C-alpha positions as CSV (number, residue, x, y, z in Angstrom):
1,D,-0.6,16.7,3.0
2,N,3.2,15.7,1.6
3,F,4.9,18.5,3.4
4,P,8.2,16.7,5.4
5,T,7.3,18.2,8.1
6,R,3.6,16.5,8.8
7,R,4.9,13.1,7.1
8,L,7.4,13.0,10.3
9,I,4.4,13.7,13.1
10,T,2.4,11.8,11.0
11,L,4.9,9.0,11.7
12,S,5.5,9.6,15.2
13,Y,1.7,9.3,15.8
14,L,2.2,6.0,14.3
15,I,5.2,4.9,16.1
16,S,3.2,6.5,19.5
17,R,0.0,4.6,18.5
18,H,2.0,1.2,17.8
19,N,4.1,1.3,20.9
20,K,2.5,-1.2,23.2
21,S,5.4,-4.5,21.9
22,G,6.8,-2.4,19.2
23,L,6.1,-0.7,15.6
24,L,7.8,-4.3,13.7
25,Q,5.8,-6.6,16.2
26,E,2.4,-4.7,15.8
27,I,2.4,-4.6,12.1
28,L,2.6,-8.1,12.2
29,E,-0.4,-9.1,14.7
30,L,-2.3,-6.7,12.2
31,T,-1.8,-9.1,9.8
32,R,-2.0,-12.1,12.0
33,Q,-5.6,-10.7,13.6
34,S,-7.0,-9.0,10.5
35,P,-10.1,-10.3,10.4
36,P,-11.1,-12.7,7.0
37,G,-13.2,-10.5,4.8
38,A,-12.5,-7.7,5.9
39,E,-8.8,-7.0,5.8
40,H,-7.5,-4.2,4.3
41,R,-10.2,-1.9,6.2
42,W,-8.6,-3.7,9.1
43,L,-5.3,-2.5,7.9
44,E,-6.0,0.7,6.9
45,S,-8.2,1.7,10.3
46,S,-5.2,0.9,12.2
47,M,-3.1,3.4,10.4
48,V,-5.7,6.5,9.7
49,I,-4.3,9.3,11.7
50,S,-6.9,12.3,11.5
51,G,-5.4,16.1,11.5
52,Q,-5.6,16.5,15.3
53,G,-5.2,19.7,17.4
54,Y,-2.3,22.1,16.1
55,W,-1.9,19.3,12.8
56,A,-5.3,19.5,12.0
57,D,-4.6,22.9,10.2
58,H,-0.8,23.5,9.5
59,F,1.8,22.0,7.0
60,D,4.6,23.2,9.1
61,F,5.7,25.0,12.2
62,G,3.8,28.2,12.5
63,I,2.2,27.8,9.2
64,A,-1.4,27.5,8.7
65,R,-3.4,26.1,6.0
66,K,-7.1,26.7,4.4
67,R,-8.2,23.6,5.5
68,S,-8.2,20.5,7.7
69,S,-7.3,16.7,6.4
70,A,-6.1,14.1,7.3
71,L,-2.6,13.6,8.8
72,L,-3.0,10.2,7.2
73,G,-5.9,9.5,5.3
74,R,-7.6,5.7,3.9
75,E,-5.7,6.1,0.6
76,R,-2.3,6.8,1.6
77,A,-2.9,3.9,4.1
78,S,-4.2,1.4,1.4
79,A,-1.0,2.3,-0.1
80,I,1.2,1.6,2.6
81,A,-0.1,-1.8,3.1
82,I,0.1,-2.7,-0.4
83,N,3.4,-1.2,-1.4
84,T,5.3,-1.9,2.3
85,I,3.0,-3.7,5.1
86,L,2.1,-6.4,3.4
87,P,5.1,-7.5,1.3
88,F,7.4,-7.0,4.2
89,T,5.3,-9.1,6.5
90,C,5.4,-12.1,3.7
91,A,9.2,-11.7,3.3
92,W,9.1,-11.5,7.2
93,G,7.3,-14.5,7.2
94,E,9.4,-16.3,5.0
95,L,12.4,-15.8,6.9
96,N,11.2,-16.5,10.2
97,S,9.8,-19.7,8.9
98,D,6.3,-18.9,10.5
99,L,4.9,-20.2,7.0
100,K,1.0,-19.0,8.7
101,L,2.0,-15.6,8.9
102,K,3.4,-15.5,5.0
103,K,0.3,-17.4,3.7
104,K,-1.9,-15.0,5.6
105,A,0.0,-12.0,4.1
106,A,0.1,-13.3,0.5
107,E,-4.2,-13.8,0.8
108,I,-4.7,-10.6,1.8
109,Y,-2.1,-9.0,-1.0
110,R,-3.8,-11.1,-3.4
111,R,-6.9,-10.3,-2.3
112,Y,-6.7,-6.5,-2.0
113,P,-8.8,-4.7,-3.2
114,Q,-7.5,-2.6,-6.2
115,A,-6.3,1.2,-5.6
116,G,-7.6,3.7,-8.7
117,D,-6.7,3.4,-11.5
118,N,-3.9,6.0,-12.6
119,E,-1.8,7.4,-15.7
120,L,0.3,4.0,-16.0
121,T,-2.3,1.0,-15.1
122,R,-4.7,2.8,-18.1
123,Y,-1.6,2.5,-20.0
124,M,-1.2,-1.2,-19.0
125,K,-4.5,-2.3,-19.4
126,Q,-4.6,-0.7,-23.4
127,Q,-1.4,-2.6,-24.0
128,L,-2.0,-5.8,-23.0
129,R,-6.0,-4.7,-24.3
130,L,-7.6,-5.9,-21.4
131,K,-11.1,-3.4,-21.1
132,Q,-10.2,0.0,-19.0
133,E,-13.4,-1.1,-16.7
134,A,-11.8,-3.9,-16.0
135,R,-11.1,-4.1,-12.0
136,L,-8.3,-5.8,-11.2
137,S,-7.0,-6.3,-7.7
138,A,-4.1,-4.4,-6.2
139,C,-1.9,-7.3,-6.8
140,Q,-2.7,-7.4,-10.1
141,Q,-2.0,-3.6,-10.7
142,Q,1.1,-3.8,-9.2
143,G,1.7,-6.8,-11.6
144,L,1.0,-4.0,-14.2
145,L,3.5,-1.6,-12.7
146,H,6.4,-4.1,-12.8
147,I,6.1,-4.9,-16.2
148,F,6.1,-2.0,-17.2
149,K,9.0,-0.7,-15.2
150,A,10.6,-3.6,-16.2
151,C,9.9,-4.1,-19.3
152,C,7.8,-1.5,-21.3
153,R,9.7,2.0,-20.1
154,R,12.9,0.0,-21.1
155,R,12.0,-1.1,-24.3
156,N,12.4,-4.6,-23.4
157,C,9.9,-6.9,-25.1
158,A,12.2,-9.8,-25.5
159,E,12.2,-10.3,-21.7
160,C,8.5,-9.0,-20.8
161,P,6.6,-11.9,-19.9
162,V,3.4,-11.3,-21.2
163,A,5.3,-11.5,-24.6
164,L,7.1,-14.8,-23.4
165,N,3.8,-16.3,-22.9
166,R,2.3,-15.5,-26.4
167,G,5.2,-17.7,-28.1
């Protein structure tokens, strides 16, 4: 599913789908128009691309695959929204003095449901003595990953915001 050719094909489908006023403007509008309470589903649905035609059962030119899969599924769409679209839209709103867009992107990001736990988020929950079954928002998970990358991985406890707040 992550083969470079499939990724390029997926990008071409996204560009084609959002070509009315251009990919940039379409992404900004998706955030602006997202309905309250269902913003994350709205963003994800705008990016999901099912396996279609030739690419439903191929991962490269002339190389078939055994099972059909989406070019861009909901899980990957969620990751793109969390890691790219919402931070970009928030920054765009800031740079272009569109405070309403900035606020909406930030609110969606803060409320975005958690992605699945992974090894790093489980490790950070353990380090912070959080219950493993604790449900964190995607924003909170990204915060844990940031702390890990900025402090834990570098063994930089003196700069850790958690350690600093425990004073």
